[in-house]
N, CA, C and O atoms as a DFTB+ gen file, in Angstrom:
280 C
 N C O
     1  1       8.241       7.751      21.058
     2  2       8.935       7.128      19.329
     3  2       8.076       8.082      18.156
     4  3       6.902       8.450      18.212
     5  1       9.075       8.333      17.110
     6  2       8.595       9.118      16.310
     7  2       7.707       8.130      15.506
     8  3       7.794       6.914      15.672
     9  1       6.586       8.885      14.356
    10  2       5.949       8.260      13.620
    11  2       6.653       7.930      12.247
    12  3       7.002       9.003      11.756
    13  1       6.997       6.888      11.443
    14  2       7.816       6.889      10.430
    15  2       6.724       6.040       9.090
    16  3       6.164       4.948       9.000
    17  1       6.813       6.908       8.476
    18  2       6.167       6.480       7.052
    19  2       6.744       5.548       6.071
    20  3       7.935       5.621       5.769
    21  1       5.782       4.489       5.452
    22  2       6.888       3.547       4.490
    23  2       6.126       4.140       3.415
    24  3       4.945       4.380       3.665
    25  1       6.525       4.395       2.383
    26  2       6.084       4.687       0.894
    27  2       6.016       3.089       0.035
    28  3       7.035       2.399       0.029
    29  1       5.363       2.838      -0.323
    30  2       5.189       1.868      -1.238
    31  2       4.925       1.717      -2.833
    32  3       3.738       1.509      -3.084
    33  1       5.616       1.765      -3.746
    34  2       4.912       2.241      -5.035
    35  2       4.584       0.685      -5.660
    36  3       5.353      -0.274      -5.590
    37  1       3.474       0.699      -6.175
    38  2       2.476      -0.261      -6.764
    39  2       2.408       0.112      -8.369
    40  3       2.253       1.145      -9.018
    41  1       2.621      -1.367      -8.675
    42  2       2.801      -1.004     -10.466
    43  2       2.935      -2.533     -10.581
    44  3       4.006      -3.101     -10.369
    45  1       1.533      -3.330     -11.010
    46  2       1.826      -4.478     -11.627
    47  2       2.252      -5.757     -10.764
    48  3       2.739      -6.765     -11.274
    49  1       1.982      -5.575      -9.232
    50  2       2.442      -6.399      -8.167
    51  2       1.456      -6.998      -7.663
    52  3       1.442      -7.295      -6.468
    53  1       0.339      -7.313      -8.593
    54  2      -0.610      -8.138      -7.573
    55  2       0.090      -9.186      -7.079
    56  3       0.121      -9.160      -5.849
    57  1       0.708     -10.167      -7.604
    58  2       1.249     -11.467      -6.574
    59  2       2.049     -11.220      -5.391
    60  3       2.237     -12.060      -4.510
    61  1       2.597      -9.832      -5.400
    62  2       3.517      -9.816      -4.024
    63  2       2.819      -8.753      -3.003
    64  3       3.249      -8.505      -1.877
    65  1       1.727      -8.201      -3.570
    66  2       1.133      -7.106      -2.605
    67  2       0.851      -7.688      -1.254
    68  3       1.216      -7.092      -0.241
    69  1       0.241      -8.780      -1.203
    70  2      -0.459      -9.264      -0.141
    71  2       0.605      -9.661       0.930
    72  3       0.442      -9.346       2.109
    73  1       1.853     -10.458       0.440
    74  2       2.784     -10.634       1.171
    75  2       3.503      -8.962       1.735
    76  3       3.931      -8.878       2.886
    77  1       3.529      -8.327       1.241
    78  2       4.341      -7.006       1.581
    79  2       3.395      -6.468       2.227
    80  3       3.826      -6.158       3.337
    81  1       2.070      -6.131       2.080
    82  2       1.475      -5.373       3.058
    83  2       1.266      -5.960       3.974
    84  3       1.076      -5.199       4.923
    85  1       1.156      -7.475       4.357
    86  2       1.325      -8.154       5.805
    87  2       2.168      -8.029       6.586
    88  3       2.051      -7.888       7.804
    89  1       3.431      -8.083       5.732
    90  2       4.610      -7.996       6.541
    91  2       4.868      -6.531       7.081
    92  3       5.511      -6.415       8.124
    93  1       4.539      -5.743       6.623
    94  2       4.604      -4.402       7.214
    95  2       3.541      -4.272       8.122
    96  3       3.961      -3.709       9.133
    97  1       2.430      -4.527       8.197
    98  2       1.449      -4.441       9.123
    99  2       1.844      -5.038      10.454
   100  3       1.761      -4.587      11.597
   101  1       2.317      -6.233       9.958
   102  2       3.386      -6.993      11.554
   103  2       4.761      -6.620      11.855
   104  3       5.445      -7.349      12.573
   105  1       5.124      -5.764      11.464
   106  2       6.141      -4.807      12.233
   107  2       6.048      -5.019      13.625
   108  3       4.910      -5.043      14.092
   109  1       7.270      -5.220      14.597
   110  2       7.121      -5.082      15.643
   111  2       6.995      -3.382      16.401
   112  3       6.542      -3.016      17.485
   113  1       7.686      -2.556      15.143
   114  2       7.270      -1.413      15.265
   115  2       6.142      -0.817      14.971
   116  3       5.881      -0.659      13.779
   117  1       5.337      -0.412      15.850
   118  2       3.552      -0.116      15.369
   119  2       3.558       1.890      15.077
   120  3       2.828       2.464      14.269
   121  1       4.088       2.238      15.551
   122  2       3.663       3.797      15.426
   123  2       4.503       4.051      13.646
   124  3       5.404       4.859      13.417
   125  1       3.955       3.239      12.780
   126  2       4.047       3.838      11.312
   127  2       3.094       4.219      10.561
   128  3       2.054       4.279      11.217
   129  1       2.952       4.517       9.453
   130  2       1.723       4.846       8.522
   131  2       2.288       4.164       7.285
   132  3       3.480       4.182       6.975
   133  1       1.186       3.482       6.520
   134  2       1.850       2.590       5.201
   135  2       1.163       3.504       4.126
   136  3      -0.052       3.702       4.123
   137  1       1.979       4.014       3.271
   138  2       1.304       4.924       2.017
   139  2       1.710       4.104       0.823
   140  3       2.857       3.862       0.450
   141  1       0.414       3.664       0.214
   142  2       0.476       2.637      -1.041
   143  2      -0.200       3.501      -2.271
   144  3      -1.345       3.862      -2.546
   145  1       1.358       3.673      -2.985
   146  2       0.890       4.575      -4.354
   147  2       1.066       3.630      -5.705
   148  3       2.056       3.183      -6.285
   149  1      -0.566       3.523      -5.962
   150  2      -0.974       2.998      -6.873
   151  2      -0.712       3.931      -8.167
   152  3      -1.553       4.814      -8.336
   153  1       0.314       3.853      -9.076
   154  2       0.502       4.343     -10.264
   155  2      -0.148       3.607     -11.520
   156  3       0.542       3.320     -12.499
   157  1      -1.569       3.302     -11.442
   158  2      -2.619       3.019     -12.540
   159  2      -1.946       2.110     -12.699
   160  3      -1.170       2.240     -13.647
   161  1      -1.874       0.923     -12.009
   162  2      -1.618      -0.486     -12.055
   163  2      -2.606      -1.349     -13.129
   164  3      -3.727      -0.858     -12.992
   165  1      -2.648      -2.219     -13.943
   166  2      -3.535      -2.528     -14.923
   167  2      -4.147      -3.982     -14.175
   168  3      -4.946      -4.581     -14.895
   169  1      -3.924      -4.498     -13.085
   170  2      -4.020      -6.138     -12.640
   171  2      -4.990      -5.000     -11.277
   172  3      -5.279      -3.803     -11.260
   173  1      -5.205      -6.068     -10.374
   174  2      -6.136      -6.177      -9.424
   175  2      -5.488      -5.377      -7.815
   176  3      -5.903      -5.452      -6.658
   177  1      -4.274      -4.608      -8.456
   178  2      -4.039      -4.018      -7.075
   179  2      -4.536      -2.459      -7.032
   180  3      -4.222      -1.972      -5.946
   181  1      -5.068      -1.728      -7.696
   182  2      -5.864      -0.810      -7.006
   183  2      -7.023      -1.310      -6.076
   184  3      -6.895      -1.122      -4.866
   185  1      -8.003      -1.854      -6.494
   186  2      -8.574      -2.693      -5.348
   187  2      -8.174      -3.047      -4.383
   188  3      -8.627      -2.489      -3.384
   189  1      -7.129      -4.144      -4.193
   190  2      -6.464      -4.505      -3.326
   191  2      -5.972      -3.742      -2.113
   192  3      -5.926      -4.042      -0.920
   193  1      -5.602      -2.609      -2.826
   194  2      -4.943      -1.494      -1.776
   195  2      -6.447      -0.380      -1.202
   196  3      -6.484       0.465      -0.308
   197  1      -7.373      -0.784      -2.022
   198  2      -8.527       0.007      -1.305
   199  2      -9.158      -0.742      -0.048
   200  3      -9.678      -0.236       0.947
   201  1      -8.967      -2.127      -0.375
   202  2      -9.386      -3.306       0.757
   203  2      -8.552      -3.227       2.191
   204  3      -8.939      -3.350       3.353
   205  1      -7.279      -2.976       1.630
   206  2      -6.244      -2.965       2.720
   207  2      -6.447      -1.929       3.712
   208  3      -6.395      -2.118       4.927
   209  1      -6.812      -0.202       2.815
   210  2      -7.341       0.543       3.712
   211  2      -8.245       0.557       4.360
   212  3      -8.156       0.994       5.507
   213  1      -9.514       0.054       3.823
   214  2     -10.579      -0.296       4.349
   215  2     -10.461      -0.783       5.859
   216  3     -10.896      -0.308       6.908
   217  1      -9.685      -1.942       5.559
   218  2      -9.660      -3.117       6.982
   219  2      -8.589      -2.308       8.184
   220  3      -8.485      -2.632       9.367
   221  1      -7.915      -1.269       7.535
   222  2      -6.774      -0.691       8.297
   223  2      -6.489       0.663       7.924
   224  3      -5.568       1.141       7.261
   225  1      -7.698       1.290       8.618
   226  2      -8.018       3.165       8.053
   227  2      -6.782       3.583       9.072
   228  3      -6.039       4.353       8.463
   229  1      -6.365       3.364      10.264
   230  2      -5.515       4.087      10.927
   231  2      -4.179       3.971      10.583
   232  3      -3.386       4.817      10.997
   233  1      -3.810       3.056       9.892
   234  2      -2.155       2.624       9.463
   235  2      -2.087       2.885       7.733
   236  3      -1.037       3.419       7.376
   237  1      -3.024       2.591       6.689
   238  2      -3.154       2.688       5.577
   239  2      -3.314       3.795       5.123
   240  3      -3.934       4.510       5.911
   241  1      -2.946       4.442       3.893
   242  2      -3.224       5.552       3.051
   243  2      -2.703       5.065       1.659
   244  3      -1.598       4.670       1.285
   245  1      -4.038       5.257       0.962
   246  2      -3.736       4.909      -0.689
   247  2      -3.672       6.277      -1.580
   248  3      -4.339       7.298      -1.415
   249  1      -2.872       6.059      -2.377
   250  2      -2.879       7.176      -3.419
   251  2      -3.135       6.449      -5.144
   252  3      -2.314       5.657      -5.607
   253  1      -4.017       6.756      -5.691
   254  2      -4.042       6.479      -6.965
   255  2      -3.627       7.501      -7.819
   256  3      -4.009       8.654      -7.619
   257  1      -2.853       7.200      -8.795
   258  2      -2.391       8.247      -9.381
   259  2      -2.508       7.499     -11.098
   260  3      -2.407       6.274     -11.166
   261  1      -2.684       8.176     -12.189
   262  2      -2.843       7.753     -13.685
   263  2      -1.604       7.831     -14.093
   264  3      -0.703       8.653     -13.924
   265  1      -1.739       6.493     -14.858
   266  2      -0.778       5.961     -15.155
   267  2       0.301       6.546     -16.424
   268  3      -0.048       6.557     -17.604
   269  1       1.431       6.942     -16.029
   270  2       2.074       7.757     -17.760
   271  2       2.792       7.098     -18.472
   272  3       3.597       7.701     -19.182
   273  1       2.726       5.523     -18.512
   274  2       3.426       4.616     -18.990
   275  2       2.667       4.640     -20.729
   276  3       1.543       5.125     -20.857
   277  1       3.278       4.181     -21.726
   278  2       3.106       4.226     -22.836
   279  2       2.278       3.196     -23.578
   280  3       2.120       3.291     -24.795
């Protein structure tokens, strides 16, 4: 089975992030990578993403970008 990359944009979604990531991790299709892209979120999303990556280093990758929002 081919690997599937799931890209999740993250910005100010702290309330929903845990449910989203848990849902992705618990998929029946296991040959996946989850890429969380934090676009400078001002809430706790950056640290939450880092913790998910720490807990699931073989599945989750995190990219932190600076926000371009004004």
